[in-house]
C-alpha positions as CSV (number, residue, x, y, z in Angstrom):
1,M,0.0,0.0,0.0
2,S,1.5,3.3,-1.1
3,T,1.0,6.7,0.3
4,Q,1.1,10.0,-1.4
5,T,2.6,13.2,0.2
6,S,0.3,16.1,0.0
7,N,1.6,19.2,-1.7
8,L,-0.3,21.5,0.6
9,L,1.1,23.3,3.6
10,A,-0.9,24.7,6.5
11,T,-0.3,28.4,7.1
12,P,-0.6,30.0,10.5
13,D,-4.1,31.2,9.7
14,G,-5.2,27.7,8.9
15,V,-5.4,28.1,5.2
16,N,-3.7,25.5,3.0
17,K,-1.4,26.6,0.2
18,R,1.0,25.0,-2.1
19,P,4.7,25.6,-1.6
20,G,5.9,28.2,-3.9
21,S,2.6,30.0,-4.1
22,P,2.5,33.6,-2.8
23,S,1.4,34.0,0.8
24,V,-1.0,36.7,1.9
25,V,1.8,38.9,3.1
26,E,3.6,38.5,-0.3
27,L,0.4,39.4,-2.1
28,V,-0.1,42.5,0.0
29,L,3.5,43.6,-0.5
30,L,3.2,43.1,-4.3
31,L,0.0,45.1,-4.3
32,L,1.6,47.9,-2.3
33,G,4.6,47.9,-4.5
34,F,2.4,48.2,-7.6
35,L,0.5,51.1,-6.0
36,V,3.7,52.9,-5.1
37,L,4.9,52.6,-8.7
38,Y,1.7,53.3,-10.6
39,G,-0.7,55.0,-8.2
40,Q,0.5,58.4,-9.3
41,T,0.5,57.3,-12.9
42,Y,-3.2,56.5,-12.7
43,V,-3.9,59.8,-11.0
44,V,-2.2,61.7,-13.9
45,L,-4.2,59.6,-16.4
46,D,-7.4,60.5,-14.6
47,K,-6.6,64.2,-14.5
48,T,-5.3,64.5,-18.1
49,I,-6.0,61.8,-20.7
50,W,-9.2,60.3,-19.2
51,S,-10.7,63.8,-18.6
52,I,-10.6,64.6,-22.3
53,V,-13.9,64.2,-24.1
54,G,-13.8,61.0,-26.2
55,Q,-11.0,59.4,-24.1
56,G,-13.0,58.5,-21.0
57,H,-13.0,54.8,-21.9
58,G,-9.7,54.2,-20.1
59,P,-11.2,53.2,-16.7
60,I,-13.5,50.8,-18.5
61,M,-10.5,49.2,-20.2
62,V,-8.8,48.8,-16.8
63,A,-11.9,47.2,-15.3
64,L,-12.3,44.8,-18.2
65,S,-8.7,43.8,-17.9
66,L,-9.1,43.1,-14.3
67,W,-12.3,41.0,-15.0
68,L,-10.5,39.0,-17.7
69,A,-7.7,38.2,-15.2
70,W,-10.3,37.4,-12.4
71,I,-12.1,34.8,-14.5
72,R,-8.8,33.0,-15.1
73,R,-7.7,33.1,-11.5
74,E,-8.7,29.5,-10.7
75,A,-6.8,28.1,-13.7
76,L,-3.8,30.2,-12.7
77,I,-3.9,28.8,-9.1
78,A,-4.2,25.3,-10.5
79,L,-1.0,25.6,-12.5
80,P,2.1,23.9,-11.0
81,N,4.6,26.1,-9.3
82,A,7.3,27.2,-11.6
83,V,9.9,29.9,-11.7
84,A,11.5,31.4,-14.9
85,P,14.4,33.4,-13.3
86,V,16.0,34.4,-16.6
87,G,12.8,35.3,-18.3
88,A,11.6,37.2,-15.2
89,S,14.9,39.2,-15.0
90,V,14.8,40.1,-18.7
91,V,11.1,41.1,-18.7
92,L,11.6,43.1,-15.5
93,L,14.6,45.0,-17.0
94,V,12.6,45.9,-20.0
95,G,9.7,47.1,-17.9
96,A,12.0,49.1,-15.6
97,A,13.6,50.7,-18.7
98,F,10.2,51.9,-20.0
99,Y,9.2,53.1,-16.5
100,V,12.4,55.0,-15.8
101,V,12.4,56.7,-19.3
102,G,8.7,57.5,-19.0
103,K,9.0,58.9,-15.5
104,S,12.1,60.9,-16.1
105,Q,11.1,62.3,-19.5
106,G,7.4,62.7,-18.8
107,I,6.3,60.2,-21.4
108,L,3.1,58.9,-19.8
109,A,2.6,56.2,-22.5
110,F,5.9,54.5,-21.5
111,E,4.9,54.6,-17.8
112,V,1.6,52.9,-18.5
113,F,3.1,50.4,-20.9
114,S,5.8,49.3,-18.4
115,Q,3.1,47.9,-16.0
116,I,2.4,45.1,-18.4
117,F,6.0,43.9,-18.1
118,V,5.9,44.3,-14.3
119,L,2.8,42.1,-14.0
120,A,4.3,39.6,-16.4
121,T,7.3,39.4,-14.1
122,A,5.2,38.4,-11.2
123,L,3.6,35.7,-13.2
124,L,7.0,34.4,-14.3
125,I,8.2,34.3,-10.7
126,Y,5.3,32.3,-9.3
127,R,3.9,30.3,-12.3
128,G,6.6,30.5,-15.0
129,W,5.8,30.9,-18.7
130,A,2.7,28.8,-18.3
131,G,1.2,31.6,-16.2
132,V,2.1,34.2,-18.8
133,R,0.5,32.0,-21.6
134,L,-2.7,31.7,-19.5
135,M,-2.8,35.4,-18.8
136,W,-1.6,36.7,-22.2
137,F,-5.0,38.1,-23.2
138,P,-5.6,40.2,-20.0
139,L,-2.1,41.5,-20.4
140,A,-2.5,42.3,-24.1
141,F,-5.9,43.9,-23.3
142,M,-4.1,46.4,-21.1
143,L,-2.4,47.8,-24.2
144,L,-5.7,49.5,-24.7
145,V,-5.1,51.5,-21.6
146,V,-1.8,53.0,-23.0
147,P,-2.5,56.5,-24.3
148,L,-1.7,56.9,-28.0
149,P,0.9,59.4,-29.1
150,G,-0.7,62.7,-30.1
151,A,0.8,62.7,-33.5
152,V,-0.7,59.3,-34.3
153,V,-4.1,60.5,-33.1
154,V,-4.1,63.6,-35.2
155,A,-2.9,61.9,-38.3
156,I,-5.6,59.2,-38.2
157,T,-8.5,61.3,-36.7
158,G,-8.7,63.7,-39.6
159,P,-9.5,61.1,-42.3
160,L,-11.9,59.3,-39.9
161,K,-13.9,62.4,-39.3
162,S,-14.1,63.1,-43.0
163,F,-15.4,59.6,-43.8
164,V,-18.0,59.8,-41.0
165,S,-19.1,63.2,-42.1
166,V,-19.5,62.1,-45.7
167,A,-21.4,59.0,-44.8
168,A,-23.8,60.9,-42.4
169,E,-24.5,63.6,-44.9
170,W,-25.1,61.1,-47.8
171,L,-27.5,59.0,-45.7
172,M,-29.5,62.0,-44.4
173,Y,-29.6,63.7,-47.8
174,H,-31.1,60.7,-49.4
175,A,-33.5,60.4,-46.5
176,G,-34.9,63.8,-47.5
177,Y,-33.2,66.1,-44.9
178,P,-32.0,69.6,-46.0
179,I,-28.4,68.9,-45.1
180,G,-25.1,70.0,-46.6
181,R,-21.4,69.6,-45.7
182,T,-18.3,71.7,-45.8
183,G,-15.3,69.6,-44.7
184,V,-16.3,68.0,-41.4
185,T,-19.0,70.7,-40.7
186,L,-22.6,69.5,-41.3
187,V,-25.2,72.2,-42.1
188,I,-28.8,71.3,-41.5
189,G,-31.5,74.0,-41.5
190,P,-30.2,76.9,-39.5
191,Y,-27.7,74.8,-37.6
192,K,-24.0,74.1,-38.2
193,L,-22.5,71.1,-36.5
194,L,-18.8,70.3,-36.4
195,V,-18.0,66.6,-36.3
196,A,-15.5,66.7,-33.4
197,D,-12.8,64.2,-32.5
198,A,-15.0,62.8,-29.7
199,C,-17.7,61.9,-32.2
200,A,-15.7,60.2,-34.9
201,G,-12.1,60.2,-33.8
202,L,-9.5,57.5,-33.4
203,N,-10.1,57.1,-29.7
204,S,-13.8,56.4,-30.3
205,I,-12.9,53.7,-32.8
206,F,-10.3,52.4,-30.5
207,A,-12.7,52.0,-27.6
208,L,-15.3,50.3,-29.8
209,E,-12.6,47.9,-31.1
210,A,-11.8,47.1,-27.5
211,I,-15.4,46.2,-26.8
212,G,-15.5,44.0,-29.8
213,V,-12.3,42.1,-28.8
214,F,-13.7,41.8,-25.3
215,Y,-16.9,40.3,-26.7
216,M,-14.9,37.7,-28.7
217,S,-13.0,36.7,-25.5
218,V,-16.2,36.3,-23.5
219,V,-18.1,34.2,-26.1
220,G,-15.0,32.0,-26.8
221,H,-16.0,30.5,-30.1
222,T,-13.8,27.5,-31.1
223,N,-14.2,27.9,-34.8
224,K,-11.2,29.7,-36.1
225,W,-12.8,31.2,-39.2
226,R,-15.8,32.5,-37.3
227,N,-13.4,34.3,-35.0
228,I,-11.4,35.7,-37.9
229,L,-14.4,37.0,-39.7
230,L,-15.9,38.5,-36.5
231,A,-12.6,40.2,-35.8
232,L,-12.5,41.7,-39.4
233,L,-16.1,43.0,-38.9
234,I,-15.3,44.9,-35.7
235,L,-13.7,47.8,-37.6
236,P,-16.7,48.4,-40.0
237,I,-19.1,48.0,-37.1
238,S,-17.2,50.7,-35.2
239,F,-17.4,53.0,-38.2
240,V,-21.1,52.4,-38.7
241,S,-21.7,53.0,-35.0
242,N,-20.0,56.4,-35.2
243,V,-22.0,57.3,-38.2
244,I,-25.2,56.5,-36.4
245,R,-24.1,58.6,-33.4
246,V,-23.5,61.6,-35.6
247,I,-26.8,61.2,-37.4
248,V,-28.6,61.0,-34.0
249,L,-27.0,64.2,-32.9
250,V,-27.8,66.0,-36.1
251,M,-31.4,64.9,-35.9
252,V,-31.8,65.9,-32.3
253,T,-30.3,69.3,-33.1
254,Y,-32.6,69.7,-36.1
255,Y,-35.8,68.8,-34.3
256,F,-35.1,70.1,-30.8
257,G,-32.5,72.9,-31.2
258,D,-28.8,73.3,-30.5
259,E,-29.0,73.3,-26.7
260,A,-30.6,69.8,-26.8
261,G,-28.0,68.5,-29.2
262,Q,-25.0,69.9,-27.2
263,G,-26.4,69.2,-23.7
264,F,-27.6,66.0,-22.1
265,I,-28.5,64.4,-25.4
266,H,-24.8,64.7,-26.6
267,G,-23.7,62.7,-23.5
268,F,-26.4,60.1,-24.1
269,A,-25.2,59.7,-27.7
270,G,-21.9,58.4,-26.3
271,I,-23.8,55.7,-24.5
272,L,-25.9,55.1,-27.6
273,L,-22.7,54.6,-29.5
274,F,-21.6,51.6,-27.4
275,M,-25.1,50.2,-27.3
276,V,-25.3,50.2,-31.1
277,A,-21.8,48.8,-31.5
278,T,-22.6,46.0,-29.0
279,A,-25.9,45.2,-30.7
280,L,-24.3,45.2,-34.2
281,T,-21.5,42.9,-32.9
282,I,-23.9,40.4,-31.4
283,G,-26.0,40.6,-34.6
284,A,-23.0,40.0,-36.8
285,D,-21.9,37.1,-34.6
286,S,-25.4,35.6,-34.8
287,I,-25.4,35.8,-38.6
288,L,-22.0,34.1,-38.7
289,G,-23.4,31.5,-36.5
290,L,-25.9,30.5,-39.1
291,F,-23.2,29.7,-41.6
292,F,-20.9,27.9,-39.2
293,K,-23.7,26.0,-37.3
294,K,-23.9,23.3,-39.9
295,E,-20.1,22.8,-39.9
296,S,-20.1,22.5,-36.1
297,Q,-22.9,19.9,-36.2
298,E,-21.0,17.9,-38.8
299,V,-17.9,17.9,-36.6
300,M,-19.9,16.8,-33.6
301,G,-21.6,14.1,-35.7
302,G,-18.2,12.8,-36.9
303,K,-17.0,12.2,-33.4
């Protein structure tokens, strides 16, 4: 009769843990260290980038990243204890380099970017590369928190606003509305509306792309081609959602006046943007499901 040695150890508080797993004290110290490094960074983000109209999606991206990591926590705990000292050292050095340069030179994007390497280092210390592979998506999703360089935003936002303005004008003109356009300024009746960065800029598209990617992660389709097609559809869905938002704002202004369009209704249009994008994403996924349903059934029948 053979006996097996348990790999669990009793801690002073009576909770069993595996050797090599972080203790409560270690977890608290890691959290405090992270707050010391990045607490001020997030304060700056909140007072600068996230306070700009059209870029308030940052906190949502942080919350979604945390949720994506949380739903993987049990799988992470179940991984065998492993340490990748060389990998952890290299990743930490890269993260430290970004952090030091960002902090010393005032490059906020570098500071925010460095936290991904710091978090990956913790995974490498306690769970090795298996932990990083398990948590790669939450870590990659945190890239959406990194503020984009201003030059990139300006270079891409201009054409995006033009495309959205043209599409909104064309649709409303053929719907019978007295609308005209000069550049990115829409003229309807006695009102002139400038299509601003917040309504059709890169950050708006960026946020909608993030929601689409998050949706793909949640539904977890196993069919590769369905995932690829859905990913390709996210960009046009984001564009269509922005066009619908602009049209709604123009119509509200046309029927209820400029104050209604620029007041509470303008804020609600931002919520409407995400509602429409989510609905279109789910709708597109459902349509794709009709084409891939037969294939899935055939695979199941062949087993």
